[in-house]
C-alpha positions as CSV (number, residue, x, y, z in Angstrom):
1,X,14.2,-23.9,-36.2
2,X,14.7,-26.0,-39.4
3,X,17.9,-27.1,-41.0
4,X,19.7,-24.3,-42.8
5,X,22.9,-24.3,-44.9
6,X,25.3,-21.5,-45.8
7,X,28.0,-21.7,-48.5
8,X,30.5,-19.0,-49.4
9,X,32.8,-19.1,-52.5
10,X,36.2,-17.6,-52.1
11,X,39.1,-17.3,-54.5
12,X,40.8,-20.4,-53.1
13,X,38.4,-22.2,-50.8
14,X,34.6,-22.7,-50.7
15,X,33.2,-22.8,-47.1
16,X,30.1,-24.6,-45.9
17,X,28.1,-24.5,-42.6
18,X,25.0,-26.7,-41.8
19,X,22.8,-25.5,-38.9
20,X,20.7,-28.1,-37.1
21,X,17.2,-27.4,-35.7
22,X,18.9,-27.0,-32.2
23,X,21.1,-24.3,-33.7
24,X,24.3,-26.3,-33.6
25,X,26.8,-25.9,-36.6
26,X,28.6,-28.4,-38.8
27,X,31.4,-26.9,-41.0
28,X,33.4,-28.0,-44.0
29,X,35.8,-26.6,-46.5
30,X,37.0,-27.5,-50.0
31,X,39.0,-26.0,-52.9
32,X,37.1,-23.7,-55.2
33,X,36.6,-25.0,-58.7
34,X,37.4,-23.1,-61.9
35,X,35.9,-22.0,-64.3
36,X,32.6,-23.1,-62.7
37,X,32.6,-22.5,-58.9
38,X,29.2,-24.2,-58.6
39,X,30.9,-27.6,-59.0
40,X,32.6,-27.2,-55.6
41,X,29.4,-25.8,-54.1
42,X,27.3,-28.7,-55.0
43,X,29.9,-31.4,-54.2
44,X,30.6,-29.7,-50.8
45,X,26.9,-29.4,-50.0
46,X,26.3,-33.1,-50.8
47,X,29.2,-34.1,-48.6
48,X,28.2,-31.9,-45.7
49,X,24.5,-32.8,-45.8
50,X,25.5,-36.5,-45.9
51,X,27.9,-36.0,-43.0
52,X,25.1,-34.4,-41.0
53,X,22.7,-37.3,-41.9
54,X,20.1,-34.9,-43.3
55,X,18.1,-35.4,-46.4
56,X,17.9,-32.5,-48.8
57,X,14.1,-32.4,-48.2
58,X,14.7,-31.4,-44.6
59,X,16.8,-28.3,-45.5
60,X,14.5,-25.3,-45.3
61,X,16.9,-22.5,-46.4
62,X,20.1,-22.3,-48.4
63,X,22.1,-19.0,-48.4
64,X,24.9,-18.3,-50.7
65,X,27.8,-15.8,-50.8
66,X,30.1,-15.4,-53.7
67,X,32.6,-13.0,-55.3
68,X,31.6,-14.2,-58.8
69,X,30.3,-10.8,-59.7
70,X,33.4,-8.9,-58.7
71,X,35.6,-11.4,-60.4
72,X,33.7,-11.0,-63.7
73,X,34.3,-7.2,-63.5
74,X,37.9,-7.3,-62.5
75,X,38.8,-10.0,-65.1
76,X,36.7,-8.3,-67.8
77,X,35.0,-11.6,-68.7
78,X,31.6,-10.4,-70.0
79,X,30.8,-10.0,-73.7
80,X,28.1,-8.4,-75.7
81,X,27.3,-5.6,-73.2
82,X,26.3,-2.1,-74.6
83,X,25.1,1.2,-73.3
84,X,22.5,3.7,-74.5
85,X,22.7,7.2,-73.2
86,X,21.6,10.8,-73.9
87,X,23.1,12.3,-77.0
88,X,26.3,14.2,-76.1
89,X,27.0,11.9,-73.1
90,X,28.6,9.0,-74.9
91,X,32.0,9.4,-73.1
92,X,30.6,9.7,-69.6
93,X,32.4,6.4,-68.6
94,X,35.7,7.5,-70.1
95,X,35.7,11.0,-68.7
96,X,34.5,10.0,-65.2
97,X,35.2,12.7,-62.7
98,X,38.3,14.0,-64.5
99,X,40.2,13.6,-61.3
100,X,43.6,12.1,-60.7
101,X,43.5,9.9,-57.7
102,X,47.2,10.6,-57.2
103,X,47.8,14.2,-58.2
104,X,51.6,14.0,-58.5
105,X,51.9,10.5,-60.0
106,X,52.2,11.0,-63.8
107,X,52.0,7.2,-64.5
108,X,48.6,6.4,-63.0
109,X,46.2,4.3,-64.9
110,X,42.5,4.1,-64.0
111,X,40.7,0.8,-64.7
112,X,39.5,0.9,-68.3
113,X,35.7,1.3,-68.8
114,X,33.8,-1.9,-69.0
115,X,32.2,-1.0,-72.3
116,X,34.2,-0.1,-75.4
117,X,33.2,3.2,-77.1
118,X,31.9,1.4,-80.2
119,X,29.3,-0.3,-78.1
120,X,28.0,2.9,-76.6
121,X,25.0,4.5,-78.5
122,X,23.3,7.8,-78.2
123,X,19.6,8.8,-78.4
124,X,18.1,12.2,-79.0
125,X,16.2,13.3,-75.8
126,X,16.8,15.6,-72.8
127,X,15.3,15.8,-69.4
128,X,16.2,18.7,-67.2
129,X,17.4,18.7,-63.6
130,X,13.9,19.4,-62.3
131,X,12.4,16.4,-64.2
132,X,10.8,18.4,-67.0
133,X,11.2,17.3,-70.6
134,X,13.2,19.7,-72.8
135,X,13.6,17.4,-75.8
136,X,11.1,14.5,-76.3
137,X,12.6,11.0,-77.1
138,X,13.1,10.7,-80.9
139,X,11.8,7.1,-81.3
140,X,13.1,6.7,-84.9
141,X,16.5,7.8,-83.8
142,X,16.3,5.4,-80.8
143,X,15.3,2.5,-83.0
144,X,18.3,3.1,-85.3
145,X,20.7,3.2,-82.3
146,X,19.2,-0.1,-80.9
147,X,19.6,-1.8,-84.3
148,X,23.2,-0.6,-84.7
149,X,24.2,-1.9,-81.3
150,X,22.5,-5.3,-81.9
151,X,24.4,-5.6,-85.2
152,X,27.6,-5.2,-83.3
153,X,26.8,-8.1,-81.1
154,X,25.1,-6.5,-78.1
155,X,23.0,-8.9,-76.1
156,X,22.8,-7.0,-72.8
157,X,22.0,-3.3,-72.8
158,X,22.4,-0.7,-70.1
159,X,20.2,2.4,-70.4
160,X,21.2,5.5,-68.6
161,X,19.6,8.8,-69.6
162,X,20.3,12.2,-68.1
163,X,18.2,12.9,-65.0
164,X,16.1,9.8,-65.4
165,X,16.1,9.3,-61.6
166,X,13.6,12.2,-61.6
167,X,11.6,11.3,-64.7
168,X,12.1,7.8,-66.0
169,X,9.5,8.1,-68.8
170,X,12.2,8.0,-71.6
171,X,14.0,5.1,-70.1
172,X,10.8,3.1,-69.9
173,X,9.9,3.9,-73.5
174,X,13.4,2.8,-74.6
175,X,13.0,-0.5,-72.9
176,X,9.7,-1.0,-74.8
177,X,11.5,-0.2,-78.1
178,X,14.3,-2.7,-77.3
179,X,11.6,-5.3,-76.7
180,X,10.1,-4.6,-80.1
181,X,13.4,-4.3,-82.1
182,X,15.4,-7.0,-80.3
183,X,13.4,-9.1,-77.9
184,X,16.4,-11.3,-77.1
185,X,18.3,-8.4,-75.6
186,X,18.3,-8.1,-71.8
187,X,17.8,-4.5,-70.6
188,X,19.0,-2.7,-67.4
189,X,17.5,0.7,-66.6
190,X,19.3,3.2,-64.4
191,X,16.2,4.5,-62.6
192,X,15.6,1.0,-61.4
193,X,19.1,0.1,-60.4
194,X,20.4,3.5,-59.1
195,X,17.7,6.2,-58.9
196,X,20.2,8.8,-57.6
197,X,22.0,11.8,-58.9
198,X,25.6,12.1,-60.2
199,X,25.7,10.9,-63.8
200,X,29.0,9.1,-63.9
201,X,28.4,7.0,-60.8
202,X,24.8,6.2,-61.9
203,X,26.0,5.2,-65.3
204,X,28.8,3.1,-63.8
205,X,26.4,1.3,-61.4
206,X,24.0,0.6,-64.3
207,X,26.8,-0.7,-66.5
208,X,28.1,-3.0,-63.8
209,X,24.6,-4.4,-63.2
210,X,24.3,-5.1,-67.0
211,X,27.8,-6.4,-67.2
212,X,27.4,-9.2,-64.7
213,X,23.7,-9.9,-65.2
214,X,23.9,-12.7,-67.8
215,X,26.6,-14.7,-65.9
216,X,25.0,-14.2,-62.5
217,X,21.5,-15.2,-63.8
218,X,22.8,-18.4,-65.4
219,X,24.9,-19.2,-62.4
220,X,22.1,-18.7,-59.8
221,X,19.5,-20.5,-62.0
222,X,21.9,-23.4,-62.4
223,X,22.5,-23.6,-58.6
224,X,18.8,-23.4,-57.9
225,X,17.9,-26.1,-60.4
226,X,20.7,-28.4,-59.1
227,X,19.6,-28.1,-55.5
228,X,15.9,-28.6,-56.5
229,X,16.9,-31.8,-58.3
230,X,18.5,-33.0,-55.1
231,X,15.2,-32.5,-53.2
232,X,15.6,-29.0,-51.8
233,X,12.2,-27.4,-51.6
234,X,13.1,-23.9,-50.4
235,X,14.3,-20.8,-52.2
236,X,17.9,-20.0,-52.8
237,X,19.0,-16.8,-51.0
238,X,22.0,-14.7,-51.7
239,X,24.0,-12.3,-49.5
240,X,24.1,-8.7,-50.6
241,X,27.0,-6.3,-50.3
242,X,24.9,-4.4,-47.7
243,X,24.9,-7.3,-45.3
244,X,21.4,-8.5,-45.9
245,X,20.1,-11.4,-47.9
246,X,17.6,-11.5,-50.7
247,X,16.2,-14.2,-53.0
248,X,18.2,-15.4,-56.0
249,X,15.4,-14.1,-58.2
250,X,15.8,-10.6,-56.8
251,X,19.6,-10.8,-57.3
252,X,19.1,-11.8,-60.9
253,X,17.4,-8.5,-61.5
254,X,19.9,-6.5,-59.4
255,X,23.2,-8.4,-59.4
256,X,25.2,-5.3,-58.7
257,X,23.8,-5.5,-55.1
258,X,25.7,-8.8,-54.6
259,X,29.1,-7.6,-56.0
260,X,30.8,-8.2,-52.6
261,X,28.5,-10.6,-51.0
262,X,30.9,-13.0,-49.3
263,X,33.1,-10.5,-47.5
264,X,30.0,-8.7,-46.2
265,X,28.9,-11.9,-44.3
266,X,32.3,-12.1,-42.6
267,X,32.0,-8.5,-41.3
268,X,28.5,-9.3,-39.9
269,X,29.8,-12.3,-38.0
270,X,32.7,-10.3,-36.7
271,X,30.2,-7.8,-35.2
272,X,28.4,-10.8,-33.6
273,X,31.6,-12.1,-32.0
274,X,32.2,-8.5,-30.7
275,X,28.8,-8.5,-29.0
276,X,29.5,-11.9,-27.6
277,X,32.7,-10.8,-26.0
278,X,31.7,-7.3,-25.0
279,X,33.8,-5.5,-27.7
280,X,31.5,-3.4,-29.9
281,X,34.2,-1.2,-31.6
282,X,36.1,-3.5,-33.9
283,X,38.2,-4.0,-37.0
284,X,37.0,-7.1,-38.9
285,X,40.1,-8.8,-40.5
286,X,39.2,-11.6,-42.9
287,X,42.3,-13.2,-44.5
288,X,41.5,-16.0,-46.9
289,X,43.5,-17.7,-49.6
290,X,43.4,-14.9,-52.2
291,X,42.6,-11.6,-50.5
292,X,42.4,-9.9,-47.1
293,X,39.2,-7.9,-46.3
294,X,39.0,-5.3,-43.5
295,X,36.0,-3.4,-42.2
296,X,35.3,-1.0,-39.3
297,X,32.6,-1.9,-36.9
298,X,31.3,0.9,-34.6
299,X,28.8,0.3,-31.7
300,X,28.2,-3.2,-32.9
301,X,27.4,-2.4,-36.6
302,X,29.6,-2.5,-39.6
303,X,30.1,0.9,-41.3
304,X,28.4,1.2,-44.6
305,X,28.8,3.4,-47.7
306,X,26.7,4.3,-50.8
307,X,29.8,5.2,-52.8
308,X,31.4,1.7,-53.2
309,X,34.4,1.3,-55.4
310,X,35.6,-1.9,-57.0
311,X,39.1,-2.6,-58.2
312,X,40.8,0.3,-56.4
313,X,44.5,0.9,-57.2
314,X,46.5,0.8,-54.0
315,X,43.2,1.5,-52.1
316,X,43.2,5.1,-53.4
317,X,39.8,6.8,-53.4
318,X,38.6,7.6,-56.9
319,X,40.8,5.0,-58.5
320,X,38.2,2.2,-58.9
321,X,34.9,1.6,-60.6
322,X,32.2,3.5,-58.6
323,X,28.8,2.0,-57.7
324,X,25.9,3.7,-56.0
325,X,24.9,0.7,-53.9
326,X,24.5,0.3,-50.1
327,X,27.5,-1.8,-49.1
328,X,29.5,-2.6,-46.0
329,X,32.6,-0.3,-46.3
330,X,35.3,-2.8,-47.0
331,X,38.9,-2.5,-47.9
332,X,40.1,-5.5,-49.9
333,X,43.8,-6.1,-50.9
334,X,45.6,-9.0,-52.6
335,X,47.0,-10.4,-49.5
336,X,46.0,-14.0,-48.7
337,X,47.5,-17.4,-48.1
338,X,47.9,-17.9,-51.9
339,X,49.5,-14.5,-52.5
340,X,52.7,-15.0,-54.6
341,X,56.1,-13.9,-53.3
342,X,58.8,-12.7,-55.6
343,X,62.3,-11.1,-55.5
344,X,62.0,-7.7,-57.2
345,X,64.7,-5.1,-57.4
346,X,66.6,-6.7,-54.5
347,X,63.6,-6.9,-52.1
348,X,60.8,-9.3,-51.3
349,X,57.3,-8.4,-52.7
350,X,54.1,-10.3,-51.9
351,X,50.9,-10.1,-54.0
352,X,48.6,-9.0,-55.3
353,X,48.8,-12.0,-57.7
354,X,47.5,-15.2,-56.2
355,X,48.1,-18.9,-56.9
356,X,44.3,-19.3,-56.1
357,X,43.2,-23.0,-55.9
358,X,44.5,-23.7,-59.4
359,X,47.4,-24.5,-59.2
360,X,47.5,-23.3,-55.6
361,X,50.6,-22.8,-53.3
362,X,53.6,-25.0,-54.0
363,X,53.0,-27.1,-50.9
364,X,49.6,-28.2,-52.2
365,X,51.4,-30.4,-54.8
366,X,49.0,-29.3,-57.6
367,X,51.5,-27.9,-60.0
368,X,52.2,-24.5,-58.3
369,X,55.8,-23.3,-58.9
370,X,55.9,-19.9,-57.2
371,X,56.1,-19.6,-53.4
372,X,53.2,-18.1,-51.5
373,X,52.4,-16.9,-48.0
374,X,51.1,-20.4,-47.1
375,X,54.4,-21.9,-48.2
376,X,56.2,-19.5,-45.9
377,X,53.9,-20.3,-43.0
378,X,54.5,-24.0,-43.5
379,X,58.3,-23.5,-43.6
380,X,58.1,-21.3,-40.4
381,X,56.3,-24.2,-38.7
382,X,53.0,-22.4,-38.1
383,X,50.9,-24.8,-40.2
384,X,50.7,-28.5,-39.6
385,X,51.3,-30.2,-43.0
386,X,49.3,-33.2,-41.9
387,X,46.3,-31.3,-40.6
388,X,45.7,-28.6,-43.2
389,X,41.9,-28.3,-43.9
390,X,41.3,-31.0,-41.4
391,X,43.8,-33.3,-43.2
392,X,41.9,-33.2,-46.5
393,X,45.0,-31.7,-48.2
394,X,48.4,-33.2,-47.4
395,X,50.9,-30.4,-47.7
396,X,54.5,-30.9,-49.0
397,X,56.8,-28.8,-46.8
398,X,59.9,-29.9,-48.7
399,X,58.5,-28.5,-52.0
400,X,57.6,-25.2,-50.2
401,X,61.1,-24.9,-48.8
402,X,62.7,-25.6,-52.2
403,X,60.5,-23.0,-53.9
404,X,61.4,-20.3,-51.4
405,X,65.1,-21.2,-51.5
406,X,65.3,-21.0,-55.3
407,X,63.0,-18.0,-55.8
408,X,63.6,-15.8,-52.8
409,X,66.5,-16.9,-50.5
410,X,69.2,-17.6,-53.1
411,X,68.6,-14.5,-55.3
412,X,68.6,-12.2,-52.3
413,X,71.4,-13.9,-50.3
414,X,69.1,-14.9,-47.4
415,X,68.8,-18.0,-45.3
416,X,65.7,-20.1,-45.9
417,X,64.1,-19.0,-42.5
418,X,64.9,-15.3,-43.1
419,X,63.3,-15.5,-46.6
420,X,60.2,-17.2,-45.2
421,X,60.0,-14.7,-42.3
422,X,60.4,-11.9,-44.8
423,X,57.4,-13.1,-46.8
424,X,55.4,-13.4,-43.6
425,X,56.4,-9.9,-42.5
426,X,55.9,-8.2,-45.9
427,X,52.3,-9.5,-46.2
428,X,51.7,-8.3,-42.6
429,X,52.9,-4.9,-43.6
430,X,50.6,-4.8,-46.6
431,X,47.7,-5.6,-44.4
432,X,48.8,-3.0,-41.8
433,X,48.5,-0.3,-44.4
434,X,45.0,-1.5,-45.3
435,X,44.0,-1.5,-41.6
436,X,45.1,2.1,-41.3
437,X,42.7,2.9,-44.1
438,X,39.7,1.5,-42.3
439,X,40.6,3.0,-38.9
440,X,42.8,6.1,-39.0
441,X,41.3,7.4,-42.3
442,X,37.9,6.9,-40.8
443,X,38.8,9.0,-37.7
444,X,39.4,6.0,-35.4
445,X,42.6,5.3,-33.5
446,X,43.3,1.5,-33.9
447,X,44.6,1.5,-30.3
448,X,41.0,2.0,-29.1
449,X,39.7,-0.9,-31.2
450,X,39.7,-4.7,-31.1
451,X,40.7,-6.9,-34.0
452,X,38.6,-9.9,-35.0
453,X,40.9,-12.2,-37.0
454,X,39.2,-14.9,-39.1
455,X,39.4,-16.6,-42.5
456,X,41.7,-19.5,-43.2
457,X,44.8,-17.4,-42.8
458,X,43.6,-14.6,-40.5
459,X,44.4,-16.3,-37.1
460,X,47.9,-17.0,-38.3
461,X,48.7,-13.4,-38.9
462,X,46.2,-11.6,-36.6
463,X,48.2,-11.1,-33.5
464,X,51.3,-9.8,-35.4
465,X,49.0,-7.3,-37.2
466,X,47.5,-6.1,-33.9
467,X,51.0,-5.7,-32.4
468,X,52.1,-3.6,-35.3
469,X,49.2,-1.2,-34.9
470,X,49.1,-1.2,-31.1
471,X,45.7,-2.9,-31.0
472,X,45.4,-4.3,-27.4
473,X,42.8,-7.0,-28.0
474,X,42.4,-9.8,-30.6
475,X,39.3,-12.0,-30.9
476,X,40.2,-15.3,-32.5
477,X,36.9,-17.1,-33.1
478,X,36.3,-20.8,-33.1
479,X,35.8,-22.1,-36.7
480,X,37.5,-19.0,-37.9
481,X,38.1,-20.5,-41.3
482,X,34.3,-20.6,-42.1
483,X,33.3,-17.4,-40.3
484,X,31.9,-15.8,-43.4
485,X,29.7,-18.9,-44.1
486,X,28.4,-18.7,-40.5
487,X,27.7,-15.1,-41.1
488,X,25.4,-16.0,-44.0
489,X,23.1,-17.9,-41.5
490,X,23.1,-14.9,-39.2
491,X,22.1,-12.3,-41.8
492,X,18.8,-10.5,-42.0
493,X,16.5,-10.4,-45.1
494,X,17.0,-6.9,-46.3
495,X,16.3,-4.6,-49.2
496,X,17.5,-1.0,-49.6
497,X,16.0,1.9,-51.6
498,X,17.4,5.3,-52.3
499,X,16.1,8.4,-54.0
500,X,17.7,11.7,-54.8
501,X,15.7,14.8,-53.7
502,X,18.1,17.7,-53.2
503,X,16.7,20.1,-50.5
504,X,18.1,22.4,-47.8
505,X,17.1,20.9,-44.5
506,X,15.6,24.1,-43.3
507,X,13.5,24.4,-46.5
508,X,12.4,20.8,-46.9
509,X,8.7,19.9,-46.9
510,X,8.1,17.4,-44.1
511,X,4.7,16.3,-45.6
512,X,6.4,15.5,-49.0
513,X,9.2,13.6,-47.3
514,X,6.8,11.6,-45.2
515,X,4.8,10.6,-48.4
516,X,8.0,9.7,-50.2
517,X,9.3,7.5,-47.4
518,X,5.9,5.8,-47.2
519,X,6.1,4.9,-50.9
520,X,9.7,3.7,-50.5
521,X,8.7,1.6,-47.5
522,X,5.9,-0.1,-49.4
523,X,8.2,-1.1,-52.3
524,X,11.0,-2.3,-50.0
525,X,8.7,-4.3,-47.6
526,X,7.1,-6.0,-50.6
527,X,10.5,-7.3,-51.8
528,X,11.2,-8.6,-48.3
529,X,7.8,-10.3,-48.1
530,X,8.6,-12.0,-51.4
531,X,11.4,-13.7,-49.5
532,X,8.8,-15.6,-47.4
533,X,9.5,-13.5,-44.3
534,X,6.5,-14.1,-42.1
535,X,7.4,-12.2,-39.0
536,X,7.8,-8.5,-38.4
537,X,9.5,-6.3,-41.0
538,X,11.3,-3.3,-39.6
539,X,12.2,-0.1,-41.5
540,X,15.2,2.1,-41.0
541,X,15.7,5.5,-42.6
542,X,18.8,7.5,-43.4
543,X,19.9,10.4,-45.6
544,X,23.1,11.6,-47.2
545,X,23.7,15.1,-46.0
546,X,26.4,17.8,-46.5
547,X,27.0,21.5,-45.9
548,X,25.6,23.6,-48.8
549,X,28.3,24.0,-51.3
550,X,30.2,20.7,-50.5
551,X,30.5,17.9,-53.0
552,X,30.6,14.9,-50.6
553,X,28.1,13.6,-48.1
554,X,27.9,11.8,-44.7
555,X,25.1,9.4,-43.9
556,X,22.8,10.4,-41.0
557,X,19.8,8.6,-39.4
558,X,16.3,9.9,-40.1
559,X,13.6,9.3,-37.4
560,X,10.7,7.0,-38.2
561,X,7.1,8.1,-38.3
562,X,5.6,11.3,-39.7
563,X,8.3,14.0,-40.2
564,X,8.0,17.5,-38.8
565,X,10.3,20.4,-37.9
566,X,11.4,18.7,-34.7
567,X,12.3,15.5,-36.5
568,X,14.4,17.4,-39.1
569,X,16.1,19.3,-36.3
570,X,17.2,15.9,-34.9
571,X,18.6,15.1,-38.4
572,X,20.6,18.3,-38.2
573,X,21.9,17.5,-34.8
574,X,23.0,14.0,-35.9
575,X,24.8,15.5,-38.9
576,X,26.8,17.8,-36.6
577,X,27.8,14.9,-34.4
578,X,28.8,12.7,-37.2
579,X,30.7,15.5,-39.0
580,X,32.6,16.3,-35.8
581,X,33.5,12.6,-35.3
582,X,34.8,12.4,-38.9
583,X,36.6,15.8,-39.3
584,X,37.1,17.0,-35.7
585,X,34.7,20.0,-35.9
586,X,31.3,21.2,-37.1
587,X,29.8,24.5,-38.0
588,X,26.2,24.8,-36.6
589,X,25.7,28.1,-38.5
590,X,26.4,26.6,-41.9
591,X,23.2,25.4,-43.7
592,X,22.9,21.7,-44.4
593,X,21.2,20.1,-47.4
594,X,20.1,16.5,-48.0
595,X,20.8,15.0,-51.5
596,X,19.7,11.4,-51.1
597,X,17.0,9.9,-48.9
598,X,17.4,6.2,-48.1
599,X,15.3,3.4,-46.6
600,X,16.0,-0.2,-45.6
601,X,13.3,-2.9,-45.0
602,X,14.7,-5.6,-42.7
603,X,13.3,-9.0,-41.8
604,X,14.2,-10.6,-38.4
605,X,17.6,-12.1,-38.0
606,X,17.6,-15.9,-37.3
607,X,19.2,-17.3,-34.2
608,X,22.7,-18.9,-34.3
609,X,23.7,-21.2,-31.5
610,X,27.5,-21.4,-31.5
611,X,29.1,-24.6,-30.2
612,X,30.1,-24.5,-26.6
613,X,33.7,-25.3,-25.5
614,X,34.3,-28.6,-23.7
615,X,33.7,-28.3,-19.9
616,X,36.2,-30.8,-18.7
617,X,39.3,-32.7,-19.8
618,X,42.9,-31.9,-20.1
619,X,43.7,-33.3,-23.5
620,X,44.0,-29.9,-25.2
621,X,47.8,-30.1,-25.7
622,X,48.6,-32.1,-28.9
623,X,52.4,-31.9,-28.7
624,X,55.3,-29.7,-29.6
625,X,56.4,-28.4,-33.0
626,X,59.4,-26.3,-34.0
627,X,58.2,-22.9,-35.1
628,X,60.0,-19.7,-36.0
629,X,59.8,-16.6,-33.7
630,X,62.4,-13.9,-34.0
631,X,62.0,-13.1,-30.3
632,X,63.3,-16.6,-29.6
633,X,66.2,-16.0,-32.1
634,X,65.0,-18.7,-34.5
635,X,63.1,-21.9,-34.2
636,X,61.7,-22.8,-30.8
637,X,59.8,-25.8,-29.4
638,X,56.3,-24.5,-29.4
639,X,53.3,-26.2,-27.7
640,X,50.4,-27.1,-30.0
641,X,46.8,-27.2,-28.7
642,X,43.7,-28.8,-30.0
643,X,41.0,-26.1,-30.3
644,X,38.2,-28.7,-29.7
645,X,39.6,-29.7,-26.3
646,X,40.1,-26.2,-24.9
647,X,38.1,-25.6,-21.7
648,X,36.4,-22.3,-20.7
649,X,38.7,-20.1,-18.6
650,X,41.9,-21.8,-19.8
651,X,44.8,-19.4,-20.4
652,X,47.5,-19.8,-23.1
653,X,50.7,-17.9,-23.3
654,X,52.7,-17.5,-26.5
655,X,54.6,-18.8,-28.2
656,X,51.8,-21.3,-28.8
657,X,49.8,-22.7,-31.7
658,X,46.1,-23.7,-31.7
659,X,44.9,-26.0,-34.4
660,X,41.4,-26.7,-35.7
661,X,40.1,-28.2,-39.0
662,X,39.5,-24.9,-40.8
663,X,42.4,-22.7,-39.6
664,X,45.4,-22.3,-37.3
665,X,46.0,-19.7,-34.6
666,X,49.5,-18.5,-33.8
667,X,50.2,-16.7,-30.5
668,X,53.6,-14.9,-30.7
669,X,55.8,-14.7,-27.6
670,X,54.3,-12.4,-24.9
671,X,50.7,-12.7,-26.1
672,X,48.3,-14.3,-23.7
673,X,44.8,-15.6,-24.6
674,X,41.9,-16.8,-22.6
675,X,39.3,-19.3,-23.7
676,X,35.6,-18.2,-23.4
677,X,32.6,-20.5,-23.2
678,X,32.4,-20.8,-27.0
679,X,36.0,-21.8,-27.5
680,X,36.9,-18.3,-28.8
681,X,40.3,-17.0,-27.9
682,X,40.5,-13.5,-26.5
683,X,44.1,-12.5,-26.8
684,X,45.9,-9.6,-25.2
685,X,48.8,-8.2,-27.2
686,X,49.8,-5.7,-24.5
687,X,48.5,-4.5,-21.1
688,X,44.9,-3.3,-21.9
């Protein structure tokens, strides 16, 4: 196995992991740089590779995860993006689904469309729902529309015509006309990005792809060029939202697929830790510096969705920007170490605003003035000011205390410790609500699941979150602060394809479906092979199914090989099982139809050799620190342990604190934890 490196950009920190030929891991962490996160990436990579004593020429693979795409969308940073659509459908982004995500709230505001109406053009053409042409493309009209958008400053153009997923001829011709009229304009075609039905969702997906394309292309090209100059001879890979990796070149064409790339890697690694400890039904809880991400993992696999929404309002379905992409089903909220605490209307509120890395929490001493969750955790004694990020950042507990006193404690008439504990408790409550979304709202009782707490702040808050939800087990991984970066190295090369073909299951043509799947497999496997995958490429099939007359689907597996009546009967049986698990019942007499057929081509996952815990020694206890626990009626002398000196089988009982370079674990009173052979802590919050 060659040297491989993974680096994941978060809102506050950028994480790095170097894997040696023997599989061992070397980790690092540094503050994310703004406005160009690649500065921190390259500086951190140089430092990590030098620390490992490895020349760049010996690094065979570099894998990157980033939230750059989602940040561009949320912050509305792109310029010069336009849309061409069928005449009469200019307002598809504005109208959306005409639904109110909160029926009785008269003050709701959905995220504004990414493209202003003046930059949306119409062309005369019409393709019917069966793929036949009713009105041919008026090329003179199309040329006028293209010239008009270019005159208004459009440099990136999304093209989404009605029913083009069935017949893309008009979209392809429009792309040719754009090349003739304005060769400098970059074009995104909906039938290439999202060849599925539902006009609003397909248009939104295509627009997001176009919206981030220029920035992502320049960013990835810059990273690839910079690493090549350093001697790196391999290709740059990028994590996709689906949990698979692909080449940077592929992501430059389909950047919408990497809109949530970093959080997906964390969910993958959480599933791996579950397999390692014998817990296959999990909640992945990733709390970083800016946000907290949660995902449900069932039978060892993260749950996925093809109806991903970005920038949801209070996690309400239908409140965000929809994208028809294969993605790990994540819930993300503004609850991280950098989340800002304020006194509002006589109570404490936390987030979603974040201090990020610039200026950062007050205790960083980088100009931050508003107290954050990290400041509260420092005041509560949970975080060691002299060992934060391995000692690379010397924290200022006095500044954190003054900020909480002036902003929270004094205005609300609270003591300093009560104000700090209030901040800690409120952010836990926010995350508790999000955890209910990925468990109870998915038909799972959190008391039957295990929590995997990681990220820089996750192990500080994980046990308290589990106690609030009645979750009996908590896995606290070693190197929790860089879990997502480790997940990059464990990811498979993967490419997903979907096609809309609406048919009742009992009336579908098995021969046609077999032919369609074979064509899809050829296309997907070719993309995976482009990633220099030499071994076996496996294929997985699935479909989005619903009862006839319904408007929403569930994803069900489709058997491999040539399809026949027996195979389709197995699809129906799977649908009934999955429907029962989600809604509590199924109707075997109600006909089922498939709307979208999906296929994934997957290259083999590489091997990750996690570091083993020390086998001997008793130097795990570093000392005692005063830390706040309400069960102890205030501050109590709390033993502090060195994560790197823990031995397998060792048992810790809370209150206790376990420190490592990238994160800190807090075990509240009554919680016990056992050390496994990889230095992971398996905590019990109550009798299991």
